[in-house]
C-alpha positions, 0 to 999 in steps of 0.5 A: 710480757711473757710470765713463763706460765707463773701466776700468783694471786692473793696470798702474800706469804704469811702464816695461815695460823701462826704455826709456820704453815702457809695457806697462801704464798709462792713457790720460789727457786729455793723451794724447788732446788732445796727439795730432796728425793727422800723428802718427796718420798716421805711427804705423804704424796706417794713414793717416787718409786712404785712397783714396776717403776724406777726413778730413772723412768720418769723422775722429771715428770714426778718432780714436776707433778709434785711441785705443780700439786704443791704450787696449786696450794699456793695459787702458783702455776708451774709450767711444763717447761720447768720439768728440767730445771726442777729435776736439775736443781733437785738432783744437784743441790742435795747430798754432798753438793754444797751451795756456794756462799757469797764471800764477804769480809766482816768489818764489825758486829753490833750486839745488844744483850747477846742479840745481833743488831746488825753487821757491817760487811764488805763485799767485793765487786762481782757479777750477778744475773739480774732480772727486773720485774714489774708485776701487779704484786710484790709476790708475783714479781718474785715468782716470775723473776725466780722462774726466769733465773731458774731456767738460766741456771739450768742450761739456758745459758751460753755455756750450756751447763748447769751453773750451780747455786749460790746463797743468798738469793737477793731481791732489790726492793724500792720504797716511797720516801717514807718507806710505807709502800713497796714499788712494783719494780723488783729486781731478783739477783743471783750471784754467779758462782766463782768458776763463772765470775771471770767470764759469766755465761750469757743468758738466752733470755733477754730479760736477764742482764749480767751486771757487775756490782761494784765493791760496797759496804753493806749493813745487814740485820737477820730476821726469821719468817716469811718475806712479804711486803708487810714484813719487808717494810717492818724490817726496813724500819727496824734497821733504820732505828738500830743503825747509829747513823742511818743517813749514811745508807738510807735511801729508797732502795734496799735488799732482802737476802734469803738463805733458806727455803721460804716454806720453812717455818723458821726461814732465815733472811737478812735485810741489807742497807747499802752504804752510800758512796 
């Protein structure tokens, strides 16, 4: 299977020294789309505009080269054909542009000593673009899946247009019966923005499937920090402990929802348990 030039070895997304900086990890869709031109100018890797040059002259190449440099530090290779998606995500997803949040209805919220233990939410049925990946490690699968979805979002679809970003990006993970290990089968999913829900653009990539997810009840719990196999399994077990009746939704399939840049020191995530029908 073509990996789209995206490779990740070792690492695992954890902090290197407890300070929030990562020695190994991955570049994901959120890393690329959340980075602004101003941040790049202030990053210490050189200005986007140098004497005799303008941003318009070679902006896609500059953004690509920057992210290739960053990716090498995370043992990820960003292929040349990602230049256009990177440029589109960067220019469309900062400034006045707001990413659409997936709509839901809050049913109840349980707290203890002011801390949110979990929320019970209702999500309406909706269309998602999904790709299921079976790489050697969880991190490789996430990297590969995100790269594929980036191309779909950025014009490699039947509408020929940039579709727009939504949050969170979710990952469906599967465990063994005891919730001790993650399966290598990982599904990365992107909620189609509202204007595309009636008639979702079809992907050119046959590995991406448009699925209609039925309306469902979800129990969610927030957590901060990196998402890797160890932290995901830890959060699954915490959620099972705090739920009043975990049997109503406990099985071998769970969802990790990411809201912020995974390279951030205090990344915001949620673990989702889906209620059984």
